[in-house]
Each structure stands twice: as structure tokens, then as C-alpha cells.
C-alpha positions in Angstrom: 0.1 -0.1 -0.1 1.4 3.4 -0.7 1.8 6.1 2.0 0.0 9.3 0.8 1.7 12.4 2.6 -0.3 15.2 3.6 1.3 18.1 1.4 3.6 20.3 3.3 4.5 17.5 6.1 7.1 15.3 6.6 7.4 11.6 7.6 9.5 11.4 11.0 10.1 8.9 13.8 7.3 10.4 15.5 5.1 10.9 12.9 4.2 13.7 10.4 5.4 16.8 11.2 5.4 20.3 9.2 8.2 20.6 6.7 9.7 23.3 8.3 9.5 21.7 12.0 12.3 19.7 13.3 12.8 16.6 16.3 14.9 17.1 18.7 16.0 14.4 21.5 15.9 16.3 24.6 19.4 16.1 25.3 19.7 18.4 22.2 18.8 21.6 24.6 18.7 20.3 28.0 21.9 19.6 30.5 20.4 17.3 33.6 21.4 17.2 37.2 19.8 15.5 39.9 18.6 17.6 43.0 19.7 17.9 46.7 18.8 15.5 49.5 19.0 16.4 53.2 18.1 15.6 56.3 14.6 16.4 57.4 15.9 19.1 60.4 17.8 21.2 57.5 14.3 22.1 56.2 11.8 24.6 57.2 14.2 27.6 57.4 16.9 28.9 55.0 17.0 29.3 51.3 14.4 28.7 48.8 13.7 25.4 47.5 11.6 24.0 44.3 9.8 20.9 45.7 8.3 18.0 44.2 4.8 19.8 44.4 5.9 22.9 42.9 6.9 21.3 39.7 3.9 19.0 40.0 1.3 21.8 40.1 2.7 24.6 37.8 3.8 24.7 34.1 5.5 27.8 35.3 6.8 28.3 38.5 7.0 31.8 40.1 8.8 33.2 42.8 5.4 32.9 45.1 4.9 29.5 44.2 8.3 28.5 45.9 7.5 28.6 50.1 9.9 25.9 51.1 12.8 26.3 52.6 16.6 24.6 53.5 19.5 25.3 55.4 22.8 25.0 53.1 26.2 25.7 52.6 27.1 28.3 50.0 28.7 25.3 48.3 25.1 23.3 47.9 23.6 26.3 47.0 26.3 27.2 44.1 25.9 23.2 43.2 22.1 23.1 43.1 21.2 25.9 41.6 17.6 26.8 40.2 17.7 30.0 38.0 14.9 31.5 35.6 14.5 29.2 32.7 15.7 26.2 34.0 13.2 23.2 33.0 12.1 20.8 36.1 10.7 17.3 36.3 9.5 15.2 38.7 11.7 12.3 39.1 10.0 9.7 41.1 6.2 8.9 42.3 3.7 6.5 43.6 2.5 5.9 39.7 4.4 6.1 36.3 1.8 9.2 35.2 3.1 11.3 37.7 6.7 11.4 36.9 8.1 13.7 34.0 6.0 16.4 34.8 7.8 19.6 34.1 7.6 23.2 35.2 9.5 26.0 34.4 11.2 28.5 36.4 10.0 31.8 35.4 11.4 34.1 38.2 14.9 34.5 39.2 14.9 33.6 43.2 18.0 34.4 44.9 19.9 31.5 46.0 17.2 29.0 45.2 17.9 25.3 44.7 15.8 22.2 43.7 14.6 19.2 45.6 16.4 15.5 45.2 12.5 14.3 43.8 13.0 16.4 40.8 15.5 16.7 37.8 17.1 20.3 36.6 17.1 20.5 32.8 19.0 23.3 32.2 19.3 24.8 28.5 22.2 24.9 26.6 21.6 26.4 23.9 18.6 28.7 22.5 16.8 26.1 20.4 13.9 26.3 22.3 12.7 29.4 23.5 12.0 29.7 27.7 8.0 30.3 26.9 7.9 26.5 25.0 9.1 25.0 27.7 6.0 25.3 29.8 4.0 23.1 27.2 6.0 20.9 24.8 6.3 18.3 27.4 2.6 17.9 27.6 1.4 16.2 24.7 1.0 12.6 24.8 3.1 11.5 22.0 5.8 12.8 24.8 4.2 11.6 28.0 4.0 8.1 26.1 7.8 8.4 25.3 8.5 9.4 29.5 6.6 6.6 30.5 8.1 4.0 28.4 11.2 4.8 29.3 10.7 5.0 33.1 11.2 2.0 35.3 8.9 1.0 38.5 10.1 -1.4 41.5 8.4 -0.1 44.5 7.8 3.5 43.2 8.2 5.0 39.5 11.4 6.6 38.5 12.9 8.4 35.8 16.4 9.9 35.4 18.2 12.4 33.2 19.5 9.5 30.7 16.2 8.2 30.2 14.2 12.0 29.7 17.3 12.9 27.4 16.7 10.2 25.2 12.7 11.9 24.5 12.2 13.4 21.1 10.3 16.7 20.9 8.8 18.1 17.6 8.9 21.9 17.4 9.1 25.0 14.7 12.7 26.0 14.0 11.4 29.3 14.2 11.4 31.1 17.8 8.5 33.4 17.0 6.3 30.5 16.3 7.0 29.0 19.4 6.6 32.2 21.2 3.2 32.8 19.4 2.3 28.9 20.2 2.8 29.3 23.7 1.8 33.1 24.3 -1.8 31.5 23.0 -1.6 28.7 25.5 -0.7 30.9 28.1 -3.8 33.2 27.5 -5.9 30.1 27.7 -3.9 29.5 31.0 -4.9 33.2 32.4 -8.4 32.6 31.8 -8.8 29.5 33.6 -6.1 31.1 36.4 -8.6 34.0 37.0 -11.6 31.5 37.0 -10.2 29.5 40.1 -9.5 32.9 41.5 -13.1 33.9 41.2 -14.2 30.3 42.6 -12.0 30.2 45.5 -13.6 34.1 46.3 -17.0 32.7 45.8 -16.5 29.6 48.0 -15.0 32.2 50.9 -18.3 34.4 50.3 -20.2 31.2 50.4 -18.4 29.8 53.5 -19.4 33.4 55.5 -22.7 33.3 54.2 -23.3 29.7 56.4 -21.5 31.2 59.0 -24.0 34.0 59.4 -27.2 32.2 58.1 -26.9 28.8 59.9 -25.9 30.3 62.9 -29.1 30.9 65.4 -29.5 34.8 66.3 -29.4 34.3 69.6 -25.8 32.8 69.1 -24.8 36.1 66.8 -26.4 34.6 63.4 -27.8 37.1 61.1 -31.3 36.9 60.5 -33.2 37.2 57.1 -35.8 40.3 57.3 -39.2 39.4 57.9 -38.5 36.6 60.3 -38.7 36.6 64.1 -38.8 34.2 66.9 -36.0 32.0 68.5 -34.8 28.7 66.5 -35.2 25.6 68.1 -32.6 22.6 69.4 -33.5 19.4 67.9 -32.1 16.0 68.1 -31.6 15.4 63.9 -33.8 12.0 64.6 -36.8 14.5 65.6 -36.9 16.5 62.3 -35.8 13.9 59.9 -36.6 10.0 58.8 -32.9 8.8 58.4 -32.9 5.3 56.8 -29.2 3.4 57.7 -27.4 1.2 54.8 -27.1 -2.3 54.3 -24.5 -3.6 52.1 -25.8 -6.6 49.9 -23.7 -9.6 49.0 -20.6 -8.5 46.8 -21.6 -11.6 44.7 -24.8 -9.6 43.6 -22.7 -6.5 42.3 -22.5 -5.6 38.4 -21.8 -2.8 35.9 -24.0 -4.4 33.4 -27.3 -2.3 35.0 -29.1 -5.1 36.8 -30.8 -3.6 39.9 -29.9 -0.2 41.3 -26.6 1.8 41.4 -24.6 0.9 44.5 -23.8 3.7 47.0 -21.3 2.5 49.8 -19.2 5.7 50.4 -17.2 8.4 49.6 -15.9 6.8 46.8 -19.4 6.9 45.0 -20.0 10.3 45.4 -18.1 13.2 43.4 -18.7 17.2 43.8 -21.4 16.2 46.4 -23.4 13.7 44.3 -23.7 10.5 43.5 -21.9 8.8 40.9 -22.5 5.4 39.6 -19.6 3.1 39.7 -21.8 -0.7 40.2 -24.9 -1.6 40.4 -26.7 -4.4 42.9 -29.5 -6.9 42.0 -29.9 -7.4 45.7 -31.9 -4.4 47.0 -31.0 -3.9 51.0 -31.7 -0.3 51.6 -33.4 2.4 49.3 -32.8 6.0 48.8 -34.8 8.5 46.7 -33.7 10.9 44.4 -33.2 14.5 46.3 -31.8 12.3 49.5 -29.3 13.7 51.7 -26.5 10.8 51.8 -24.5 11.1 54.9 -21.5 9.3 55.4 -21.2 6.6 58.4 -17.9 5.4 58.8 -15.1 7.1 58.4 -14.6 9.9 57.4 -17.9 10.3 59.3 -20.2 13.5 58.4 -19.2 13.9 55.0 -22.7 15.0 53.0 -23.8 15.0 49.5 -27.3 14.5 47.6 -28.3 11.6 45.8 -28.4 12.1 42.1 -30.8 9.2 41.3 -32.5 6.1 43.3 -30.0 4.0 44.8 -29.4 1.0 46.7 -27.2 2.2 50.0 -24.7 0.2 51.7 -23.6 0.6 55.5 -21.4 2.9 54.6 -23.9 5.8 54.3 -27.4 6.7 55.0 -29.8 8.9 53.9 -32.0 11.4 55.2 -35.3 12.7 53.9 -36.4 16.4 54.7 -38.9 18.9 53.7 -36.6 21.4 52.3 -32.9 22.1 51.6 -32.0 23.8 54.8 -30.9 20.4 56.2 -28.7 19.8 53.6 -27.0 22.6 53.8 -26.6 22.7 57.5 -25.2 19.2 57.9 -22.7 20.6 54.9 -22.1 23.7 57.7 -21.4 21.4 60.5 -19.8 18.4 58.9 -16.4 18.5 60.6 -17.9 18.1 63.7 -20.5 15.4 63.1 -17.7 13.0 64.0 -17.4 14.3 67.4 -19.5 14.1 70.7 -19.4 16.2 74.1 -16.3 13.7 75.1 -14.0 15.2 72.3 -13.6 11.5 71.3 -13.3 10.9 67.2 -15.7 8.0 66.4 -14.8 6.0 63.0 -18.3 5.1 62.4 -21.6 6.5 63.9 -25.0 4.2 64.9 -28.4 5.1 64.2 -28.7 5.9 67.7 -25.6 8.1 67.9 -26.9 10.2 64.4 -30.5 10.2 65.9 -29.2 11.7 68.9 -27.3 14.7 67.5 -28.8 18.3 68.3 -29.0 20.7 65.6 -30.3 24.3 65.7 -33.1 25.1 63.2 -35.6 28.1 62.4 -39.2 27.0 63.5 -40.8 28.9 60.5 -40.3 26.5 57.5 -40.5 29.9 55.3 -37.4 30.7 56.9 -35.7 27.4 56.5 -36.4 27.8 52.4 -35.1 31.2 52.6 -31.9 30.6 53.9 -31.6 27.1 52.0 -32.7 29.3 48.7 -29.6 32.1 48.9 -27.1 29.1 50.0 -28.5 26.9 47.0 -28.2 30.0 44.5 -24.5 30.6 45.5 -23.9 26.6 45.0 -25.3 27.0 41.6 -23.2 29.9 40.3 -20.4 28.4 41.7 -20.8 25.3 39.8 -21.2 27.5 36.6 -18.1 28.6 37.2 -16.5 25.4 37.6 -18.5 24.1 34.4 -17.1 27.3 32.5 -13.6 26.5 33.9 -14.0 22.7 32.7 -14.9 23.8 29.5 -11.5 26.0 29.0 -9.2 23.4 29.9 -10.8 21.1 27.5 -10.3 23.9 25.0 -6.6 24.4 25.9 -6.0 20.5 25.6 -7.4 20.4 21.7 -5.1 23.9 21.6 -2.1 21.9 22.4 -2.9 18.8 20.4 -3.4 21.0 17.4 -0.6 23.5 18.5 2.0 21.6 19.6 2.0 19.1 16.7 1.8 21.7 14.1 -1.9 20.6 12.8 -2.9 24.2 13.1 -0.1 27.1 12.5 -0.6 30.6 13.9 2.3 32.0 11.8 
């Protein structure tokens, strides 16, 4: 069969690339060095140190991102220096997917060094624009090479020799490299701004919960038009609680037989139930809209049931007439595992749960008004999170196009 080559492209060992692009080994542009290892007593004070999570969390590392400190001699600072433009790679982790993750140091940080859990790649020429380094190691064709060349015993490992042999494709022109990096950086800025806005909205909501879910007699803010003291009630007196019961594992399936099975936090995402498994043996049922509470460690975590399901012994289902109790239980989430003795329980039983004291408005209308405000805040945060996810997907598509030359900017 004759290979039909796309016009304007050439065949290389990593596939078709534009005719004016090239294939480089990482060793053609970076020299590698292992990081610093010191005993624990040297950390916490001294000179700035780039750690594993700094590299794992950011494409580009700024001065404000580097919070670690380590006490070193001047010789050690010189030997393990970190300069603006250096590229760092995660060296070891629990899984192969987390090694070889890269980040570029964007700021000059006096006396900065780098940890033994990362590798430093220092540019040895100007073949690659420093901005381009933030993105060129992310595409799947690069990640596959990094993972395939890594080793795994008790932990996944890579090293400078392995990374040096990885092949990159890139434009020869610095102008095009920078144009690609700028386009991706602009999307990163949008995502970062949404992160900041989401964090701000969450903080505002936390403040609103503190004001609206604290009884007025204890300093809470009263909504206009409502009066009278709140009541202190046992949880079991204001709602219906259905403790879960696990079906036999022989009845679990992924074919949709029976009902979705909710057993604990692994079956919950973003405070909503998700489907991982089904069970054909139906023990206890939660209806759509019920509150789901974890009754085993971690006790007290709250979610909504997004669908009718079977509940195992790790959770219970709570029915209440409106959304007030859902928000109240989230507000008190961290305290449900502690009783007046101060002891922390790995689980909570039906009697203990029903006897928990909560504060609640007598007036259903006040409950609903409070719940509506908090639910509206949740909706706004969810919409912002969905917008961020959309931009993240756009960025993934842009990287696939721009970093392989399928779409050109110059």
C-alpha cells in the first residue's frame, strides 16, 4: 500500500510534522542534574527550595509559588542552583503517570535550589524558547515516551539519561514557538482567573453559611421578615434517617442490573452520587434528592442522591422537606464525628446519629429562604466550575493542534 503524505508535512520517527519543523532529543537542548537530598532537620528555614509539588502543580513556577526552605552551605547552593529558565521534572512518584511532569522557573529567585525528588534541565543553547518549555512536554506523544522509558520497582522512577533520549517536535522559528506559548498562556490566564473567582465565591459562601446557619441568639444574621428563637432538636426528630445495609458482593455488577450501589465516598463526586457499580440485591433504598451522609470514616461527609439507589452500610439516607438541612449538615460537617467527650469515632450508629443536636428555625419559610440563598450560591459556583472545565478542554484541544503543527499560528 502506498503511503499518501499530507502536503506540507514530512514523515519522521514521531510521525508527520510540518516541513519547517524539526525533531530534537531533549538532550539537544537541556543538560540534566539530580536534585538535593538533606536530612529533615535542615528543612523549614534557610534558602528557597523547589519541591516536587511545585513542579507537579504548575507549568511555570513563580517566586510566590516556592514556599519551601532548606539550610545549606554556599557550596551546596552553588551546586544545586535553580535559575530563571531552568526546566524541572518530577523524578519519582507512586505511579508512572506522575513522573516526568515538567515546569519552568519563570522568576529569578536568589539562592534558590531544587529538591532530590525532581530533576533540573538547564538549557544549553537557544534552540527552544523559554516560554515554549512550559508546554512542549505535555502532549501525549511525549508522555508516552517518558512513561515507556521509566522504571518501576516499589516506586516509579525516571532520570536524566531516560529524559535525554525523549524526542520532541517543534518549530525551528522562535517566533512560532513564542506564538504557540502565548496562545496557550492566554488560556491558562483565563483558567487561573476562574480559579481565583471560584475561590472567592466559595469564601463568600462560607461566610454566608456562618451567618445564616448560626442561630440569631448566638450571633447569626437574621433574614428580614423573620423573628422568634430557633429550636434545638435532635436530628432524629426533624427528619427520616435510613441506615444503609450492604448487599452480598456476589450481586454486584456493572451491567445495570438492579440499582446503582452507593457505599461510601468513592461513590460520590462534587457532592453528588455517581454510578460505579450496581447491585441486583436491594437492601436499603435512597430516593433521588435524599441527603447522603457517610457514617463510616470519614464520618459526616454530605452529598445529594442524584438518582434512586441502594445504599450500603457506609452511608445513610436522610429525608427532609427542604434544602435547609442539607446546607446545615455541610456547615457542621467537620464536627459530626465528635461528641461532647471530644472523642473521634471511626463510625456512627443510628442511635448516635439520631441523638445529635441541631439548631433549626421554627418557621419553614425561614428554612427555605436560607436554603435558597445558599443553593443559589452553589449554582453560581457550579456554573463557574463548568466554565473552567470548558476552557480546560479547549486548552487540551489547542495543545493537540498547536504542539503538533496541525494548526499553525504564523
